[in-house]
N, C-alpha and C positions, 0 to 999 in steps of 0.2 A: 703477610698472608692477606689475600683479598677475600672478603666475605660479602655476599649480596643477599637480598631478600630470599628467605627460604633456607639459607645455609645455617648449619650449626657451627658455633664458634668452637674450634678444636681444642683450645686450651686457655688458661688464664693469661691475660695480656693487657695491652694498652693500645687504645686507638691512636694511630699516628696520622691518619688522614680520613676525612669524610665525617658524615653524621648519619645516624640510623636509629630507628626504634628497635629495641631488643626485648624479647620476652624472657624475663628472668624468673618466671613462675616455678620452674623446676628447682630453683635454689631458694627463693624467698617465699613462695606460696602466693605472692601478690599477682593478681590477674592482669593488672594494668601494665602495659609496656613502659619501658623507660627509655629516655633519649641518651645515647652515647655519642660523644664527639671528641675530637682531638683537643688536648690541652685542658687544664682545669680539673675540677673534682669529678667530672662525668666521663673520664676517659678510660677507666678500668672496666674490663670485661671478664666474665667468668666462663670457663670452658663448659660446654654442654647447654649453654643458652642459645636462643635462636634469633637471628636477624629477621625482623618482620618487614621492614621497608628500607629502601635506598641501599647504600653500600658503604662499607668501611674497610679501611686497610689497618690491620692490627699487627703488632709485634708481640709474639708469644714470649712471656717473661718467666714462665714456670717450666721446670724440667718434667719429663714424663714421670708419673707416679708421685708428683709433689703438688698437684693442683688442689684447689679448694675442695673439689668433689672427692678426690682421693683421700684427703684428710678427714672429711666427714664420714666416708665409708669406714676408715680405720677406727674412728671414734665409736661408731655404732657397733662394729664387730668386736671391739674391745670392751664394750660396756657390760657390766655385770649388774643385773637388776637385783635389788634386795627384796626379800620376801616381806609381804605385809604381815601384820600381827595375826590376821585370820589364816593366812597360808601356813604360818608357823604353828598355830594351834591345831590345824587340821592335818598336818603332815603325819605320815604313818609312824615315824620314829618318835614324834612328840606324843601322839595319842597312845601309843603302846605303853609308855612310861607313866602317863598321868591319868588315863581314863580307866575307871574300874570296869571289870568284866560285867557284861549284862547277863542276868540270870533269868531262867524260865519260871521262876516262882518257888521252886523247891530247893534253890541253892545250886542246882546243876547249871553249867554253862548253856546258853540258849542254843548253841550249834551242836551240842551232843545230846543224843537221846538217852533217857533214863532206862535202866534195865527193866522197869515195870511196864514200859510201853510196848 
C-alpha cells in the first residue's frame, strides 16, 4: 500500500520502501512526529496514524479487527472500574443499611409529619 503526505495509514504494518514523518499522537499522545523508514527499529507503523511528509510503501501485517487500535478499544470496552471507598459509602444500598434515620426532634422521621402539626 502506498501512503503519501496527508494519508491515514489503514492498518498496522511495516514500511517496505521510503521514509516519512508520521503523526502518532492518536496512539501515543506525543505531539512530535516520528520518522518511519524501511528496515530496522523504525519500520513499524500503526493503523490510524497520519503520514505528514514524503511517502512510504507499507505492507499491512494485521488482519481486520486485530489491529493495535482494535485491541485498545476491546480493552476499554471490557474494563470494569472499581468503586472508590467514597462511592461505596454513599451508595444507596450501603447507606440504607448503615445510616440511622434522621429525626425531626421528637423521634418522628423527618420526612413524615406528626399528627399534631
